Backbone as CSV, one residue per row, in Angstrom:
resi,resn,N_x,N_y,N_z,CA_x,CA_y,CA_z,C_x,C_y,C_z
1,MET,10.439,28.834,-14.960,9.871,30.167,-14.868,10.995,31.191,-14.948
2,ASN,10.806,32.172,-15.801,11.775,33.264,-15.875,11.605,34.129,-14.635
3,TRP,12.597,34.180,-13.804,12.474,34.804,-12.489,12.919,36.252,-12.554
4,GLN,12.130,37.089,-13.236,12.388,38.518,-13.291,11.087,39.253,-13.027
5,TRP,11.175,40.311,-12.243,9.983,41.112,-11.962,9.609,41.881,-13.219
6,ASP,8.321,41.902,-13.533,7.839,42.759,-14.600,6.477,43.319,-14.210
7,ASN,6.012,44.285,-14.961,4.762,44.965,-14.638,3.553,44.042,-14.653
8,GLY,3.641,42.928,-15.352,2.546,41.964,-15.399,2.294,41.298,-14.059
9,LEU,3.232,41.419,-13.130,3.074,40.840,-11.797,2.428,41.814,-10.818
10,GLU,2.235,43.046,-11.253,1.717,44.065,-10.354,0.196,44.042,-10.279
11,THR,-0.301,44.294,-9.088,-1.745,44.390,-8.877,-2.237,45.808,-9.108
12,GLY,-1.326,46.776,-9.069,-1.712,48.172,-9.156,-2.074,48.744,-7.797
13,ILE,-1.936,47.929,-6.762,-2.196,48.353,-5.388,-0.821,48.488,-4.733
14,GLU,-0.415,49.728,-4.510,0.971,50.025,-4.151,1.504,49.194,-2.981
15,LYS,0.770,49.156,-1.887,1.269,48.441,-0.701,1.424,46.940,-0.983
16,ILE,0.458,46.356,-1.670,0.521,44.929,-2.021,1.706,44.677,-2.946
17,ASP,1.864,45.528,-3.944,2.976,45.358,-4.886,4.329,45.486,-4.196
18,GLU,4.451,46.421,-3.271,5.710,46.564,-2.528,6.013,45.289,-1.740
19,GLN,4.996,44.738,-1.083,5.185,43.513,-0.303,5.533,42.334,-1.209
20,HIS,4.862,42.231,-2.338,5.163,41.157,-3.284,6.583,41.292,-3.829
21,LYS,6.980,42.519,-4.162,8.333,42.738,-4.694,9.400,42.320,-3.682
22,GLU,9.162,42.626,-2.417,10.144,42.262,-1.390,10.233,40.746,-1.238
23,LEU,9.098,40.065,-1.230,9.125,38.605,-1.159,9.837,38.042,-2.385
24,PHE,9.522,38.555,-3.549,10.149,38.139,-4.805,11.669,38.288,-4.709
25,ARG,12.107,39.453,-4.227,13.548,39.737,-4.108,14.222,38.741,-3.170
26,ARG,13.564,38.443,-2.062,14.161,37.548,-1.072,14.215,36.101,-1.569
27,ILE,13.219,35.687,-2.319,13.261,34.339,-2.912,14.418,34.265,-3.900
28,ASP,14.567,35.302,-4.704,15.657,35.358,-5.669,17.013,35.341,-4.965
29,GLN,17.130,36.091,-3.866,18.374,36.117,-3.091,18.723,34.733,-2.553
30,LEU,17.699,33.997,-2.105,17.956,32.651,-1.592,18.514,31.766,-2.694
31,GLU,17.927,31.831,-3.876,18.428,31.002,-4.970,19.876,31.353,-5.310
32,LEU,20.167,32.637,-5.386,21.546,33.053,-5.674,22.501,32.557,-4.594
33,ALA,22.065,32.621,-3.349,22.907,32.159,-2.241,23.149,30.653,-2.322
34,ILE,22.153,29.900,-2.745,22.314,28.445,-2.897,23.429,28.163,-3.905
35,TYR,23.393,28.875,-5.033,24.413,28.660,-6.067,25.803,29.102,-5.623
36,LYS,25.859,30.081,-4.722,27.154,30.585,-4.245,27.659,29.811,-3.031
37,GLY,26.867,28.863,-2.537,27.269,28.105,-1.358,27.072,28.874,-0.063
38,ALA,26.228,29.892,-0.080,25.992,30.723,1.107,24.532,30.659,1.545
39,ALA,23.933,29.514,1.381,22.498,29.373,1.623,22.120,29.538,3.095
40,LYS,22.999,29.143,3.992,22.649,29.122,5.417,22.240,30.505,5.930
41,SER,23.049,31.525,5.684,22.725,32.859,6.199,21.525,33.463,5.478
42,GLU,21.427,33.233,4.187,20.292,33.778,3.429,18.994,33.096,3.840
43,LEU,19.066,31.802,4.108,17.885,31.070,4.557,17.403,31.613,5.897
44,LYS,18.341,31.889,6.793,17.986,32.450,8.099,17.228,33.766,7.918
45,GLN,17.720,34.617,7.046,17.067,35.903,6.803,15.674,35.715,6.203
46,LEU,15.531,34.784,5.274,14.235,34.546,4.649,13.238,33.978,5.655
47,VAL,13.675,33.034,6.475,12.793,32.434,7.474,12.305,33.506,8.446
48,GLU,13.192,34.353,8.891,12.798,35.441,9.788,11.850,36.419,9.097
49,TYR,12.113,36.707,7.842,11.253,37.614,7.083,9.852,37.020,6.889
50,LEU,9.779,35.739,6.583,8.479,35.095,6.361,7.569,35.215,7.571
51,ASP,8.165,35.153,8.738,7.391,35.261,9.966,6.632,36.590,10.011
52,SER,7.289,37.682,9.652,6.620,38.983,9.649,5.757,39.171,8.400
53,TYR,6.198,38.623,7.275,5.464,38.763,6.014,4.057,38.188,6.121
54,ILE,3.944,36.982,6.677,2.623,36.350,6.725,1.676,37.111,7.652
55,ILE,2.209,37.817,8.607,1.354,38.626,9.486,0.952,39.916,8.767
56,GLU,1.934,40.674,8.338,1.672,41.991,7.755,0.954,41.907,6.409
57,HIS,1.493,41.098,5.497,0.932,41.047,4.144,-0.476,40.463,4.151
58,PHE,-0.664,39.369,4.841,-1.987,38.747,4.829,-3.030,39.637,5.505
59,LYS,-2.640,40.344,6.542,-3.561,41.274,7.203,-3.992,42.367,6.223
60,THR,-3.037,42.927,5.522,-3.315,43.974,4.535,-4.218,43.446,3.426
61,GLU,-3.848,42.323,2.862,-4.583,41.773,1.730,-5.993,41.324,2.133
62,GLU,-6.111,40.654,3.252,-7.421,40.161,3.688,-8.369,41.310,4.011
63,LYS,-7.844,42.386,4.553,-8.675,43.554,4.839,-9.199,44.158,3.534
64,LEU,-8.335,44.284,2.545,-8.747,44.803,1.242,-9.822,43.918,0.602
65,LEU,-9.622,42.613,0.673,-10.577,41.681,0.061,-11.927,41.729,0.768
66,LEU,-11.889,41.787,2.070,-13.117,41.846,2.853,-13.886,43.137,2.559
67,ASN,-13.171,44.246,2.519,-13.809,45.537,2.261,-14.353,45.674,0.843
68,SER,-13.854,44.877,-0.082,-14.318,44.954,-1.471,-15.381,43.892,-1.778
69,ASP,-15.803,43.145,-0.751,-16.794,42.071,-0.935,-16.352,41.061,-1.988
70,TYR,-15.090,40.733,-1.961,-14.542,39.776,-2.925,-15.216,38.426,-2.748
71,PRO,-15.851,37.891,-3.807,-16.628,36.654,-3.653,-15.800,35.416,-3.283
72,ALA,-14.534,35.395,-3.639,-13.684,34.239,-3.330,-12.873,34.462,-2.054
73,PHE,-13.336,35.357,-1.203,-12.619,35.671,0.030,-12.342,34.421,0.883
74,PRO,-13.335,33.564,1.150,-13.052,32.389,1.990,-11.975,31.466,1.400
75,GLN,-12.013,31.278,0.094,-11.003,30.424,-0.555,-9.621,31.069,-0.488
76,HIS,-9.597,32.382,-0.621,-8.326,33.095,-0.579,-7.699,32.983,0.812
77,VAL,-8.524,33.200,1.831,-8.036,33.094,3.215,-7.595,31.661,3.509
78,ALA,-8.312,30.690,2.971,-7.919,29.282,3.166,-6.520,29.039,2.599
79,GLN,-6.214,29.626,1.446,-4.874,29.500,0.866,-3.832,30.198,1.745
80,HIS,-4.187,31.341,2.277,-3.274,32.022,3.197,-2.993,31.146,4.419
81,ASN,-4.019,30.503,4.925,-3.833,29.635,6.091,-2.917,28.459,5.780
82,LEU,-3.015,27.921,4.571,-2.097,26.849,4.169,-0.658,27.363,4.124
83,PHE,-0.491,28.580,3.637,0.851,29.161,3.571,1.379,29.453,4.970
84,ARG,0.508,29.899,5.865,0.911,30.116,7.262,1.438,28.810,7.856
85,THR,0.721,27.729,7.606,1.145,26.413,8.099,2.486,26.022,7.492
86,LEU,2.638,26.216,6.188,3.901,25.907,5.515,5.046,26.701,6.135
87,CYS,4.833,27.988,6.355,5.887,28.838,6.937,6.219,28.414,8.354
88,ASN,5.215,28.050,9.127,5.468,27.564,10.492,6.251,26.261,10.468
89,ASN,5.932,25.378,9.535,6.683,24.119,9.402,8.135,24.382,9.011
90,ILE,8.338,25.331,8.107,9.697,25.702,7.700,10.462,26.256,8.899
91,LEU,9.828,27.132,9.643,10.465,27.726,10.821,10.838,26.648,11.840
92,ASN,9.933,25.728,12.097,10.215,24.640,13.037,11.359,23.761,12.557
93,GLU,11.354,23.429,11.277,12.440,22.601,10.739,13.767,23.349,10.816
94,TYR,13.727,24.642,10.533,14.944,25.444,10.622,15.483,25.463,12.054
95,LYS,14.579,25.629,13.016,14.992,25.653,14.424,15.571,24.311,14.863
96,GLN,15.011,23.224,14.358,15.470,21.889,14.759,16.769,21.494,14.086
97,LYS,16.887,21.762,12.788,18.021,21.242,12.020,19.041,22.293,11.615
98,GLY,18.641,23.560,11.696,19.521,24.603,11.180,19.317,24.739,9.680
99,GLY,20.048,25.643,9.094,19.859,25.937,7.676,20.877,25.270,6.791
100,ASP,20.582,24.081,6.341,21.497,23.427,5.400,21.000,23.639,3.969
101,ASN,21.796,23.184,3.014,21.440,23.363,1.604,20.157,22.636,1.234
102,TYR,19.920,21.485,1.828,18.705,20.726,1.500,17.452,21.509,1.891
103,LEU,17.470,22.098,3.078,16.331,22.899,3.512,16.220,24.159,2.640
104,ALA,17.331,24.772,2.332,17.314,25.976,1.489,16.697,25.679,0.123
105,ILE,17.082,24.572,-0.472,16.535,24.191,-1.781,15.037,23.909,-1.666
106,ASP,14.637,23.227,-0.602,13.221,22.933,-0.393,12.421,24.217,-0.186
107,VAL,12.939,25.127,0.608,12.253,26.393,0.858,12.152,27.191,-0.443
108,ASP,13.221,27.244,-1.200,13.210,27.937,-2.486,12.115,27.361,-3.381
109,LYS,12.050,26.052,-3.452,11.042,25.368,-4.275,9.622,25.690,-3.788
110,GLN,9.417,25.643,-2.477,8.087,25.926,-1.917,7.670,27.373,-2.145
111,MET,8.611,28.300,-2.016,8.296,29.719,-2.218,7.961,30.001,-3.679
112,ARG,8.685,29.383,-4.583,8.404,29.576,-6.014,7.049,28.963,-6.379
113,LYS,6.739,27.835,-5.788,5.437,27.198,-6.015,4.316,28.114,-5.514
114,TRP,4.491,28.693,-4.322,3.529,29.641,-3.779,3.380,30.828,-4.738
115,TRP,4.497,31.334,-5.210,4.480,32.478,-6.112,3.665,32.163,-7.367
116,GLU,3.951,31.023,-7.986,3.288,30.657,-9.237,1.803,30.355,-9.039
117,ASN,1.468,29.654,-7.963,0.094,29.202,-7.779,-0.797,30.205,-7.052
118,HIS,-0.236,31.023,-6.206,-1.072,31.949,-5.454,-0.936,33.387,-5.964
119,ILE,0.239,33.913,-5.929,0.410,35.322,-6.264,0.087,35.590,-7.732
120,MET,0.604,34.764,-8.629,0.393,35.014,-10.046,-1.028,34.676,-10.509
121,LYS,-1.742,33.873,-9.769,-3.102,33.494,-10.179,-4.152,34.093,-9.259
122,MET,-4.151,33.678,-7.999,-5.207,34.089,-7.077,-5.163,35.580,-6.758
123,ASP,-3.969,36.117,-6.540,-3.884,37.536,-6.198,-4.275,38.416,-7.380
124,LEU,-3.815,38.073,-8.559,-4.154,38.900,-9.714,-5.646,38.814,-10.044
125,ALA,-6.308,37.730,-9.610,-7.742,37.578,-9.870,-8.589,38.554,-9.052
126,TYR,-8.101,39.012,-7.916,-8.914,39.913,-7.098,-8.792,41.383,-7.499
127,VAL,-7.848,41.697,-8.341,-7.584,43.088,-8.707,-8.837,43.836,-9.191
128,PRO,-9.631,43.266,-10.101,-10.826,44.010,-10.550,-11.795,44.356,-9.415
129,TYR,-11.932,43.492,-8.440,-12.839,43.747,-7.315,-12.312,44.858,-6.403
130,ILE,-11.019,44.868,-6.190,-10.412,45.887,-5.342,-10.538,47.254,-6.023
131,LYS,-10.303,47.280,-7.314,-10.320,48.557,-8.041,-11.732,49.137,-8.113
132,LYS,-12.750,48.288,-8.075,-14.131,48.766,-8.089,-14.492,49.466,-6.783
133,SER,-13.940,48.961,-5.678,-14.355,49.490,-4.375,-13.509,50.654,-3.898
């Protein structure tokens, strides 16, 4: 995947796009840190950020979906719950083992997978419903 932000990734919903851009930037920073041998500190920052991201972003997005009567709302929330679990598992592993390169690479891989499967597909699918309401 070409890892560059472009307008095709935008929902047109300013707050959602800002949150997505920040997550995108932090995933990119982690990858750069892995290549530079500085993954430990960048991983710590990403893990801490994910904790707040899943609270703030999902609250914002779920409220928008609910208010727009989005028909796939239950499936969307189910995906968010899976990501919450993934982030909690990452946080627990980080607390137990610390931030080594293996965990950093795994987290990078998981975040990119989330990006490709959820943000680029599921999130962009709700845009027409949000814009109608």
